C-alpha positions, 0 to 999 in steps of 0.5 A: 214480690217475696213478700206478697207471693207469686201469681196465683192460679186464676182464670183471669185478674190474676194481675189485679189480685196480685196488686192488692197483695203488693199493696199491702206490703208497701207503699205505692207512688205515682212516677212521672216518668216513662211507663213501668208496665204496658197493658198489651191487647190483642185478639188472641190474647186470654182476655180477648178469648175469655173476658165474656165468660163471667165464671172466669172473672169471678174467682179474682174478685172472690180471692181479693175480697176474701184476702185477710188484709183487705177484709181487716182494712175496711168495715164489712158493710163497706166490703159488701157494697164494693164487692157487689159493685166489682161484680156488677162491673165484672158482668158489664166487661163480660157484656161489653166484650160479648157485644164486641164479639156480636155475642148477642145473647151472652151480651144481653145476659151479662149486661142485664146481670150488670144493671140489676146488681148496680142499677146507676151504671148508665153506660151499661144501660146503653149497651144493655139497649144495643144488644137487645136490639142487636145493633151497635152504632158505629160511634158506640163501637168505638166505646166498647171497652 
């Protein structure tokens, strides 16, 4: 952490951005032991309250893809392609969160933006259809993440 630096002040995704900086300082290893990090989700969390707002998700993506260590390690074309997929994924996440909250208009807008940026995300097409008809079948409700 001393070499990577502290958490940055980002609306969301500051943990991911920190993990990217940590990865540049050493080697990550898979440990077959008890978890050393747990991710807790609850209705009052920042994620639950703000995840359907795409403007809360984009600053961390911008920070990761502007990171000099990332930019120097990968070809520019690859970074453009992967950033586009990452942004599409953020729109999908925001759309699925809005869908879970029955915020139909925001869900439609975000899910449409997702599949427009990355049309091969079949799961998000299914959620877009659910947002369009304003109905989520019970088995699909359990699959929203």
